[in-house]
SEROGU-980266 format. One line per 2 residues: number of its first residue (from 1); their letters; for each residue x, z, y of C-alpha. Coordinates in pm, 1 decimal, decimal comma, m for minus. Example, Ala and Ser with C-alpha at 12.3 -4.5 7.8 and 13.67 -1.06 7.14 Angstrom:
BEGIN
1	as	1230,0/780,0/m450,0  1367,0/714,0/m106,0
***
This chain:
BEGIN
1	xx	m2934,4/m2436,3/m2758,1  m2882,3/m2260,7/m2426,4
3	xx	m2524,0/m2244,7/m2308,3  m2390,5/m1889,8/m2328,6
5	xx	m2317,4/m1754,3/m1983,0  m2191,8/m1442,5/m1817,5
7	xx	m2464,7/m1190,2/m1753,8  m2331,8/m938,3/m1507,0
9	xx	m2325,8/m992,6/m1132,0  m1970,3/m935,3/m1013,5
11	xx	m2028,3/m932,7/m640,7  m2248,9/m1023,7/m348,1
13	xx	m1995,0/m1146,7/m94,1  m2042,5/m1211,8/274,2
15	xx	m1798,1/m1460,5/426,0  m1781,0/m1343,8/785,3
17	xx	m1597,8/m1303,6/1113,8  m1717,7/m1250,4/1468,9
19	xx	m1514,3/m1557,3/1565,2  m1644,6/m1911,4/1519,5
21	xx	m1436,8/m2201,3/1393,9  m1244,9/m1999,9/1136,2
23	xx	m1374,4/m2184,3/830,3  m1657,1/m1960,6/708,5
25	xx	m1880,5/m2243,1/583,8  m1590,6/m2442,5/438,3
27	xx	m1470,3/m2131,8/257,7  m1816,6/m2046,6/125,1
29	xx	m1877,8/m2394,5/m15,3  m1536,9/m2453,3/m169,8
31	xx	m1496,9/m2102,7/m307,4  m1840,6/m2141,1/m467,0
33	xx	m1741,3/m2473,2/m623,6  m1409,1/m2333,8/m745,6
35	xx	m1590,2/m2044,0/m915,5  m1854,1/m2279,3/m1057,5
37	xx	m1586,5/m2504,3/m1208,2  m1446,5/m2198,8/m1388,3
39	xx	m1783,0/m2146,9/m1556,3  m1942,0/m1892,0/m1323,8
41	xx	m2300,5/m1920,9/m1204,3  m2290,5/m1908,6/m825,9
43	xx	m2566,6/m1871,1/m568,4  m2495,7/m1954,1/m204,2
45	xx	m2716,8/m1834,4/81,7  m2698,4/m2005,5/420,0
47	xx	m2766,1/m1755,0/699,3  m2638,3/m1975,7/982,1
49	xx	m2891,4/m2144,3/1209,2  m2668,7/m2455,5/1219,2
51	xx	m2744,3/m2501,5/846,3  m2415,0/m2681,4/779,2
53	xx	m2385,8/m2523,2/436,0  m2737,0/m2640,1/350,8
55	xx	m2635,9/m2994,9/446,8  m2376,0/m2980,5/169,7
57	xx	m2644,1/m2924,3/m95,9  m2949,1/m3129,7/m195,3
59	xx	m3153,7/m2981,8/88,9  m3327,6/m3243,0/304,9
61	xx	m3512,9/m3188,1/637,6  m3835,9/m3331,5/494,7
63	xx	m3841,2/m3045,7/241,7  m3889,8/m2809,1/534,9
65	xx	m4175,5/m3023,5/662,3  m4334,4/m2999,0/318,0
67	xx	m4325,6/m2617,6/338,1  m4041,5/m2550,8/97,5
69	xx	m3929,8/m2191,5/167,7  m3595,9/m2113,2/334,2
71	xx	m3401,9/m1805,4/438,1  m3620,2/m1791,1/749,5
73	xx	m3926,6/m1720,9/535,0  m3733,7/m1448,4/353,7
75	xx	m3636,5/m1271,3/674,3  m3946,6/m1322,8/886,0
77	xx	m4227,1/m1352,8/629,7  m4100,3/m1123,6/351,3
79	xx	m4095,2/m1412,2/104,4  m3875,3/m1383,0/m206,3
81	xx	m3543,7/m1566,8/m188,7  m3596,4/m1925,2/m307,6
83	xx	m3344,0/m2060,1/m556,9  m3279,5/m2434,3/m558,9
85	xx	m3015,9/m2612,3/m765,0  m2786,8/m2879,4/m626,2
87	xx	m2663,9/m3170,3/m836,4  m2316,6/m3019,3/m797,4
89	xx	m2431,1/m2724,6/m1009,4  m2450,5/m2470,5/m728,1
91	xx	m2765,5/m2269,1/m669,1  m2864,1/m2223,3/m307,5
93	xx	m3104,4/m2084,9/m49,8  m3111,1/m2309,3/258,9
95	xx	m3117,6/m2233,0/626,2  m3334,3/m2425,2/869,3
97	xx	m3370,7/m2522,6/1232,2  m3642,0/m2262,7/1282,2
99	xx	m3377,6/m1992,0/1233,5  m3348,6/m2022,0/1612,1
101	xx	m3659,5/m1802,6/1625,1  m3505,6/m1521,0/1424,5
103	xx	m3336,6/m1337,1/1710,0  m3673,2/m1306,8/1886,1
105	xx	m3893,5/m1237,6/1583,3  m3683,9/m1022,1/1352,0
107	xx	m3605,9/m733,4/1592,9  m3979,5/m676,8/1645,2
109	xx	m4032,6/m605,5/1276,0  m3999,6/m281,7/1086,2
111	xx	m3647,5/m218,4/953,6  m3526,7/m566,6/1050,9
113	xx	m3171,1/m513,3/927,5  m3293,8/m440,0/572,4
115	xx	m3477,6/m767,5/509,1  m3205,0/m933,9/301,7
117	xx	m3129,5/m616,7/105,7  m3493,5/m577,0/7,0
119	xx	m3519,9/m943,7/m84,2  m3223,6/m908,5/m321,4
121	xx	m3403,3/m617,0/m485,1  m3697,0/m844,2/m569,7
123	xx	m3717,4/m1120,2/m828,4  m3600,9/m1461,9/m705,4
125	xx	m3843,3/m1745,4/m632,9  m3717,5/m1986,3/m899,2
127	xx	m3752,2/m2345,0/m774,9  m3535,0/m2486,2/m1053,5
129	xx	m3762,2/m2446,0/m1354,4  m3479,2/m2272,2/m1542,0
131	xx	m3651,2/m1935,8/m1574,0  m3436,8/m1747,2/m1322,8
133	xx	m3583,2/m1397,9/m1294,1  m3307,8/m1148,2/m1212,8
135	xx	m3012,2/m1161,4/m975,0  m2796,0/m933,3/m1189,1
137	xx	m2841,9/m1122,6/m1516,1  m2874,2/m1481,7/m1395,8
139	xx	m2579,1/m1501,3/m1153,2  m2215,2/m1403,9/m1148,0
141	xx	m2155,0/m1438,4/m773,7  m2374,3/m1458,4/m465,3
143	xx	m2189,9/m1590,8/m158,2  m2345,2/m1561,4/187,4
145	xx	m2233,5/m1778,3/478,3  m2242,3/m1557,5/786,7
147	xx	m2323,0/m1680,5/1138,1  m2142,3/m1572,3/1453,4
149	xx	m2469,0/m1418,8/1569,8  m2726,6/m1286,5/1640,6
151	xx	m2622,9/m933,7/1545,7  m2940,5/m870,9/1345,3
153	xx	m2832,9/m1139,2/1096,3  m2483,2/m995,5/1068,8
155	xx	m2639,5/m652,6/1008,5  m2858,4/m795,7/730,9
157	xx	m2556,2/m941,6/557,3  m2325,4/m641,4/584,8
159	xx	m2593,9/m405,2/459,0  m2687,6/m632,1/166,6
161	xx	m2345,4/m728,2/30,7  m2097,8/m516,7/m160,9
163	xx	m1796,8/m712,5/m36,9  m1684,2/m916,5/260,7
165	xx	m1419,7/m1188,7/280,6  m1280,6/m1256,7/628,6
167	xx	m1141,4/m1604,8/703,6  m895,4/m1608,7/993,9
169	xx	m771,9/m1902,6/1198,5  m436,0/m1812,1/1348,4
171	xx	m471,6/m2033,3/1657,0  m539,1/m1919,2/2011,5
173	xx	m770,5/m1622,8/2044,7  m877,9/m1624,2/1679,2
175	xx	m734,2/m1277,3/1614,4  m916,5/m1134,1/1916,0
177	xx	m1222,2/m942,0/1808,6  m1089,8/m878,4/1457,7
179	xx	m1053,3/m507,4/1529,8  m1412,5/m496,7/1654,6
181	xx	m1535,3/m667,0/1337,7  m1338,3/m430,1/1115,7
183	xx	m1463,4/m129,3/1311,1  m1820,3/m250,5/1267,3
185	xx	m1769,4/m297,1/893,2  m1647,5/62,9/879,8
187	xx	m1952,6/178,0/1076,7  m2185,6/m0,1/835,3
189	xx	m1995,9/150,9/541,2  m2037,8/501,6/683,0
191	xx	m2402,0/470,1/788,0  m2578,3/203,8/582,1
193	xx	m2377,1/70,5/288,8  m2114,3/289,9/128,1
195	xx	m2040,2/20,2/m134,4  m1914,3/m225,5/126,9
197	xx	m1561,7/m339,4/40,9  m1323,9/m559,6/238,1
199	xx	m1184,2/m814,2/m9,4  m925,3/m915,9/245,5
201	xx	m824,7/m1171,4/504,0  m801,9/m1540,3/420,0
203	xx	m570,9/m1742,0/645,5  m755,3/m2071,9/693,3
205	xx	m673,7/m2396,5/867,7  m305,2/m2317,2/837,8
207	xx	m84,4/m2583,6/996,4  258,6/m2645,4/853,2
209	xx	563,0/m2582,8/1070,3  374,9/m2440,2/1367,2
211	xx	588,5/m2155,7/1498,0  311,7/m1963,9/1672,5
213	xx	100,8/m1962,9/1357,5  391,1/m1847,2/1141,6
215	xx	454,1/m1558,2/1378,9  85,4/m1464,5/1389,7
217	xx	64,5/m1471,5/1010,7  369,7/m1247,5/979,0
219	xx	218,7/m1000,9/1225,5  m104,8/m1003,6/1025,2
221	xx	83,4/m929,3/703,4  291,2/m655,7/864,9
223	xx	m22,6/m485,1/993,5  m257,1/m529,4/696,9
225	xx	m23,8/m574,9/400,6  m198,7/m665,2/76,1
227	xx	m529,1/m705,2/254,5  m398,7/m1048,0/354,8
229	xx	m469,0/m1270,7/56,2  m161,1/m1429,8/m105,7
231	xx	m325,2/m1773,4/m80,4  m395,0/m1961,2/244,3
233	xx	m598,8/m2275,2/311,8  m403,8/m2555,3/476,1
235	xx	m545,8/m2784,6/741,2  m558,6/m3117,6/557,5
237	xx	m731,6/m3449,4/611,1  m909,8/m3407,4/277,0
239	xx	m1075,2/m3090,3/406,7  m1179,3/m3263,4/728,4
241	xx	m1315,5/m3556,1/527,3  m1517,1/m3324,1/303,7
243	xx	m1673,0/m3171,2/615,8  m1762,8/m3514,5/752,6
245	xx	m1918,1/m3613,0/421,4  m2096,9/m3277,3/371,2
247	xx	m1938,6/m3206,6/36,2  m1666,5/m2994,3/m120,4
249	xx	m1301,8/m3090,3/m152,4  m1362,9/m3123,5/m526,2
251	xx	m1557,7/m3443,2/m452,6  m1287,1/m3595,1/m233,3
253	xx	m1015,3/m3824,3/m366,8  m652,4/m3726,0/m308,1
255	xx	m745,8/m3366,9/m229,6  m501,1/m3211,1/m471,8
257	xx	m354,8/m2945,6/m242,8  m689,4/m2816,8/m101,9
259	xx	m833,2/m2806,3/m453,5  m536,1/m2607,3/m576,5
261	xx	m564,6/m2366,8/m282,6  m935,2/m2301,0/m332,4
263	xx	m881,5/m2260,4/m706,4  m612,8/m2000,9/m632,2
265	xx	m854,8/m1834,7/m390,5  m1120,3/m1820,3/m662,0
267	xx	m870,6/m1661,0/m901,0  m784,5/m1399,0/m641,0
269	xx	m1151,1/m1322,4/m572,9  m1218,6/m1289,3/m946,6
271	xx	m931,9/m1040,3/m968,3  m1039,3/m842,9/m662,8
273	xx	m1404,8/m818,7/m769,0  m1338,8/m676,9/m1115,2
275	xx	m1376,6/m324,9/m978,0  m1711,2/m415,7/m818,2
277	xx	m1891,5/m492,1/m1143,3  m2231,8/m328,7/m1141,6
***
């Protein structure tokens, strides 16, 4: 007998920031796993040419050589979004090294910023054999790992999603450019996607007892209030180890605190996406 599952897509969420090194991929993977462990069916889409998120799934380079479709084929060849299933239970669409061609190829096409949106309006390309046919009835969450650039990929994501989660690293110049990113989200909301919602800011890679970070976090909270999520992700060795081993913190021994933090993050995202139900 088939296991009963939820049947209404809560949100398509882009995890993004103009700044690199803020934990976008780490957040995407571990938030997805935290939601999955609570019984939700989660699809992750890797839009970053570095393909680090894909490396944390069952995707292997030889699959690309054997012509398995990737997000590149979706964007540049109008292929449906392929759905693979990792042994961890996450569903995924991989990125690939040939994404390096996207910034040259995609802008030459008609309506290049709408490619991902149109793909999500089509039936998935089910590579799992599970009979996946509809995004809204077969998944609860779709999480999209956003690159730093090129802009055409960021445009595709912001137009396609109905929510964005913004990880922030409080070190150095990490807060620089945040206003530009928020202004661009507002521009997309006004011109292309009036459903686009900012789920909030996630403080990531937080270091304990670092005065400059504490001050920056307080300034962030004073300026943005409840838009700053009440949970933060600490910089821990378990998180670094999970990155080295291309897996989530839920597969790492002695990772109690990071697991608890990402579980709390998942709970907050569940709460904040209730109003986004389609």
